[in-house]
C-alpha positions, -999 to +999 in steps of 0.1 A: -004+000+001+013+037-010+025+059+017+039+093+019+061+112+042+052+149+053+077+164+078+073+192+104+100+218+098+084+250+117+059+251+146+059+291+147+075+320+134+108+324+149+112+283+155+146+268+152+160+277+117+182+243+113+148+220+116+137+224+081+171+215+069+174+186+090+142+174+078+153+175+038+186+167+046+188+139+072+163+110+055+137+105+030+106+127+028+080+137+002+065+168+016+079+195+040+050+217+059+060+248+076+036+264+100+048+303+107+018+316+120-003+325+153-028+352+162-002+371+174+020+366+145-006+380+120-008+411+139+029+416+138+029+410+101-005+432+096+016+458+110+050+457+095+028+455+061+010+490+073+045+505+073+054+487+042+034+472+015+065+450+004+063+437+039+041+415+059+054+378+053+081+355+070+112+368+055+134+340+068+114+316+049+128+332+018+165+326+033+156+293+039+142+284+004+173+300-009+194+275+013+174+241+008+157+249-029+188+229-045+177+200-020+142+203-027+145+199-065+169+173-064+150+149-040+116+161-056+103+175-022+072+194-020+070+225+003+037+238+016+042+271+040+017+296+055+047+319+054+026+343+031+012+357+063-005+388+052+010+393+019+014+360+001+020+374-032+053+394-021+065+363-005+058+343-035+073+370-057+108+369-034+107+329-036+105+335-072+138+354-074+154+328-055+147+305-075+157+326-106+189+333-087+198+297-080+189+289-118+163+266-105+134+289-123+124+260-148+124+235-121+103+249-092+064+256-099+054+281-072+016+285-060+003+313-039-030+311-023-052+339-016-085+347-001-082+346+034-075+385+039-115+398+044-106+433+053-116+448+022-150+429+022-158+438+060-180+468+053-202+446+025-206+418+053-221+447+076-244+460+050-254+425+042-264+421+077-234+400+093-227+412+128-196+388+136-205+390+173-182+388+199-183+348+213-175+362+249-199+393+253-224+396+221-209+429+208-212+434+173-181+436+156-190+469+141-185+485+175-147+480+171-145+482+133-127+513+128-099+502+150-092+471+132-061+467+109-064+434+095-092+402+092-082+372+079-104+337+079-089+303+077-092+285+047-094+248+044-073+225+023-093+227-010-069+252-029-036+236-015-050+204-034-059+219-064-025+236-064-007+205-061-029+187-090-018+214-108+017+203-102+031+231-078+062+223-061+061+254-033+027+266-019+027+299-002-003+305+017-018+332+045-040+320+071-050+288+066-059+260+091-028+245+102-036+209+098-046+213+059-011+217+053-009+180+060-042+173+049-041+186+014-007+162+004-029+134+015-059+143-003-039+148-035-019+118-032-043+093-022-072+109-042-092+108-012-130+123-020-132+160-003-165+144+016-147+115+027-150+126+063-133+094+080-101+101+057-101+140+064-106+132+101-074+112+101-052+139+078-066+166+102-057+146+134-022+138+117-017+175+106-026+186+146+005+163+160+029+180+140+018+212+131+034+228+166+073+211+156+088+190+181+060+197+206+053+158+196+085+142+194+093+153+233+096+192+234+063+192+253+064+162+272+053+174+308+050+141+321+087+130+323+104+155+303+140+142+321+135+110+298+139+128+268+170+122+253+193+149+235+166+176+234+194+201+221+193+182+189+155+172+188+140+154+157+111+174+144+081+149+134+071+130+102+039+116+097+039+083+077+005+084+061-007+053+041-035+054+015-059+038+041-055+068+063-036+050+089-002+067+099+026+067+119+042+096+135+083+093+133+115+112+131+147+106+116+174+085+126+201+099+149+177+127+160+172+134+199+139+135+213+113+110+220+079+097+202+058+072+222+021+072+226+022+098+255+042+123+237+017+122+208-016+121+232-004+151+251+003+172+218-030+159+205-048+171+238-033+204+233 
């Protein structure tokens, strides 16, 4: 039965810069997923974009791509990253220039996923009757709308699957559901139906387990953290997913950290 390996290389903006390089170079993987975004990250990137329209994305992702793009091309690894933040187009253009600089443009197809930014549509939403009520106290969003500097929705896996189906090698997104960076490769590779909910659930669970970088490989193991070997060299987790939606969580040989039932359960509950 066919299987694929999807490796986590980043759990947040500012995570260990060596991790994605290790994932690409220390063993066999098919996909590298990089999760840069949290709510506070979106706020920071929005402020940067307000100051300079060319900013608003995770610039260290571009530096990373310059270093690993030759490996990506040679090993035919595909990359999915939400490093686009609030400016995916600029991020995509920066990566395109990197590919051009490395004379790899002919070997790298870059896709940019848009649609999460609804800030320009807020007035239209309000006029159509959408209140966007505060979940805690029921206040209407319109009461603070003048103070809002950015508004983004979570996109799902659909656009990422479409990009992969079209042959994309590097997919750069803004705000997407974190687990979709894992679900999309599985749907693409195994031709899972969009409404095969059992398999979708497995892909989402797998995504949640590895989306936070090395938390599931011992980095967030509160039960017995002293038993985790070589935390300084922790191996980031990899999902090995089979066509029937069963999967294992593994890491490259020779890396530190710990993967067992407890570490995975703790991350899943988190």
